[in-house]
C-alpha positions in Angstrom: 8.6 45.9 -14.0 7.9 45.1 -17.7 9.4 41.9 -18.9 9.8 40.7 -22.5 11.0 37.3 -23.5 12.0 36.7 -19.9 14.2 39.8 -19.6 13.4 43.2 -17.9 12.7 45.7 -20.6 15.1 48.1 -18.9 17.9 45.6 -19.8 16.8 45.4 -23.4 16.7 49.2 -23.8 20.2 49.4 -22.2 21.5 46.8 -24.6 20.2 48.8 -27.6 21.8 52.0 -26.3 25.1 50.2 -25.8 25.1 48.3 -29.2 23.6 51.0 -31.4 24.0 54.4 -29.6 27.4 54.3 -28.0 26.3 54.2 -24.4 28.9 53.5 -21.7 27.3 50.6 -19.9 29.4 51.2 -16.7 28.4 54.8 -16.6 24.7 53.8 -16.9 25.0 51.3 -14.1 26.7 53.9 -11.9 23.9 56.4 -12.4 20.6 54.5 -13.0 18.5 57.6 -12.5 20.4 59.8 -15.0 18.7 61.0 -18.1 19.9 59.8 -21.5 21.3 63.3 -22.2 23.3 63.2 -18.9 24.6 59.8 -20.1 26.0 61.5 -23.2 23.3 60.4 -25.7 23.0 63.1 -28.4 20.3 63.7 -31.0 21.8 61.1 -33.4 21.9 58.5 -30.7 18.3 59.2 -29.8 17.3 58.9 -33.5 19.0 55.5 -33.6 17.2 54.4 -30.4 13.9 55.5 -31.8 14.5 53.5 -35.0 15.4 50.3 -33.2 12.5 50.6 -30.8 10.1 51.3 -33.6 11.4 48.2 -35.5 11.3 45.9 -32.5 8.1 46.9 -30.7 6.3 49.1 -33.2 6.4 52.0 -30.7 7.3 55.6 -31.3 9.2 57.4 -28.5 8.9 61.2 -28.2 11.6 63.6 -29.2 12.2 64.6 -25.6 13.2 61.1 -24.7 16.7 62.4 -23.9 15.3 63.9 -20.7 14.2 60.4 -19.6 16.2 57.8 -17.7 16.6 54.3 -19.2 14.0 52.9 -16.8 11.6 55.7 -17.8 12.1 54.9 -21.5 11.5 51.2 -20.7 8.2 52.1 -18.9 7.1 54.2 -21.8 7.8 51.5 -24.4 6.2 48.9 -22.1 3.0 50.9 -21.8 2.7 51.6 -25.5 3.7 48.0 -26.6 1.2 46.4 -24.2 -2.3 46.5 -25.8 -5.2 47.2 -23.5 -6.6 44.1 -21.7 -9.8 42.5 -23.0 -11.5 39.3 -21.8 -14.7 37.5 -22.6 -16.0 34.6 -20.6 -19.4 33.0 -20.4 -21.2 30.1 -18.7 -24.5 28.3 -19.4 -26.8 28.2 -16.4 -29.5 25.6 -16.3 -32.1 28.1 -14.9 -34.6 30.6 -16.3 -33.2 34.0 -17.3 -35.4 35.8 -14.8 -33.9 33.8 -11.9 -30.3 34.2 -13.1 -30.8 37.9 -13.5 -32.4 38.3 -10.1 -29.7 36.4 -8.2 -26.7 37.8 -10.0 -27.8 41.4 -9.8 -28.5 41.2 -6.0 -25.2 43.0 -5.3 -25.8 43.2 -1.6 -25.6 39.4 -1.4 -22.6 38.9 -3.6 -20.7 37.4 -0.7 -23.1 34.5 -1.0 -22.6 34.2 -4.8 -18.9 34.7 -5.3 -16.1 33.0 -3.3 -13.7 35.9 -3.4 -15.6 38.7 -1.8 -15.6 39.1 2.0 -17.6 42.3 2.3 -20.0 44.2 0.1 -21.1 47.7 1.2 -23.9 49.4 -0.7 -23.0 53.1 -0.9 -25.7 54.6 -3.1 -28.7 53.6 -5.2 -30.3 55.6 -8.0 -32.9 53.7 -10.0 -31.1 50.8 -11.7 -27.7 52.2 -10.7 -25.9 51.1 -7.6 -22.5 52.2 -6.2 -20.8 49.8 -3.8 -17.5 48.9 -2.2 -16.1 45.4 -2.6 -13.5 44.0 -0.2 -11.9 40.7 -1.1 -10.6 38.0 1.2 -6.9 38.6 2.1 -4.5 37.3 -0.6 -1.4 35.1 0.0 0.4 38.2 1.3 -2.4 39.1 3.7 -3.6 42.1 1.7 -7.4 42.5 1.5 -8.0 44.4 -1.8 -10.9 46.9 -1.8 -12.4 49.3 -4.3 -15.6 51.1 -5.2 -17.5 50.2 -8.4 -20.7 51.4 -10.0 -23.1 49.3 -12.2 -26.2 50.1 -14.1 -28.6 47.3 -15.0 -31.0 47.4 -18.0 -33.8 45.0 -17.3 -35.2 45.4 -20.8 -32.1 44.4 -22.7 -30.8 42.2 -19.9 -27.4 43.9 -19.9 -25.4 45.5 -17.2 -22.6 48.1 -17.6 -20.1 48.6 -14.7 -16.9 50.4 -14.0 -14.5 50.9 -11.2 -14.7 54.2 -9.5 -11.6 53.6 -7.4 -9.4 52.2 -10.0 -6.4 51.1 -7.9 -3.8 49.5 -10.1 -6.0 50.0 -13.2 -6.0 53.0 -15.4 -9.6 51.9 -16.1 -11.8 48.8 -15.7 -15.1 48.4 -17.5 -17.3 45.4 -17.3 -20.3 44.4 -19.5 -22.6 41.6 -18.4 -24.9 40.0 -21.0 -27.7 37.6 -20.4 -29.3 35.6 -23.2 -31.9 32.8 -23.2 -30.8 29.5 -24.7 -32.6 26.2 -24.9 -33.1 25.0 -21.4 -31.5 27.9 -19.6 -29.5 31.1 -19.7 -26.1 32.1 -21.0 -24.3 34.8 -18.9 -21.3 36.5 -20.5 -18.7 38.8 -18.9 -16.7 41.2 -21.0 -13.9 43.1 -19.3 -11.9 45.9 -20.9 -9.1 47.5 -18.9 -5.5 48.9 -18.8 -3.0 48.7 -16.0 -1.2 51.7 -14.6 2.6 51.8 -15.2 3.1 51.4 -11.5 0.9 48.2 -11.3 2.7 45.0 -10.2 1.5 43.3 -13.5 1.0 44.4 -17.1 -2.1 44.1 -19.3 -1.1 40.7 -20.6 -0.5 39.2 -17.1 -3.8 40.7 -15.8 -5.6 39.3 -18.8 -4.4 35.8 -18.0 -5.3 36.3 -14.3 -8.8 37.5 -15.1 -9.4 34.7 -17.6 -8.3 32.1 -15.0 -10.4 33.6 -12.2 -13.5 34.2 -14.3 -13.7 30.5 -15.2 -13.6 29.7 -11.5 -16.2 32.3 -10.4 -18.6 31.6 -13.3 -18.5 27.9 -12.3 -19.3 28.8 -8.7 -22.2 31.1 -9.8 -23.6 28.4 -12.1 -23.6 25.8 -9.3 -25.3 28.2 -6.8 -27.9 29.5 -9.2 -28.8 26.0 -10.4 -29.1 24.9 -6.8 -31.5 27.7 -6.1 -33.5 26.8 -9.2 -33.8 23.2 -8.0 -34.9 24.4 -4.6 -37.7 26.6 -6.1 -38.8 23.6 -8.3 -38.9 21.2 -5.3 -41.0 23.7 -3.4 -43.4 24.0 -6.3 -42.8 27.8 -6.5 -42.2 30.0 -9.5 -38.5 30.3 -10.2 -38.7 34.0 -10.4 -41.1 36.9 -10.0 -40.8 39.2 -13.1 -41.9 42.1 -11.0 -38.7 41.7 -8.9 -36.3 41.7 -11.8 -36.4 45.4 -12.6 -33.0 45.8 -10.9 -34.7 46.5 -7.6 -31.9 44.5 -6.1 -29.4 46.6 -8.0 
């Protein structure tokens, strides 16, 4: 359900239809699945609805909106008013770039790197591209979310492009990992671009907030674990990474 200013968008669309288009609120409540035309909204009423929606949300509704129910109009407005999600989060890791690259691109061992993944199943490898299934630990409702993703690593530019193959509640999800050397270590940056399906339990804005919150947590975990590995290598007097093993062989 799309919510604006604390109210369901369906309620706001209903208010507009009552105040500006002559909708009988009681009739609408008795037949929530009825189309606007079935509720008596003529072409002039639909033009007025379109004008108010465009002014309030900067969204154009189609001419055939009369065939839609109030909730369907609300879903349409919500999708078009909700910009695609975009997040960018980074962390500085006190470790050489080659080691950060090697550990974080070892997808098969992500259960040891992230705290949210219970199972990683490698499905296919082709050069620097790997397709895999991730299964998370059960959430507060006991649901263990699972999906298939594919990522391609470029060991020359130190970048990774990934996307969800099984999108679940997302219309699409694309992820870009960047690694850059900085004085004393490596900066790793995650950029995520996505859009939620109309049937998703949250909209783009809510998912953006959720991803930003979780990314900070997971980046912090990764920083700690990679830095711990770097210290262990140093204590053992071993090189912190073997360049020959960073050509995404672990991807």
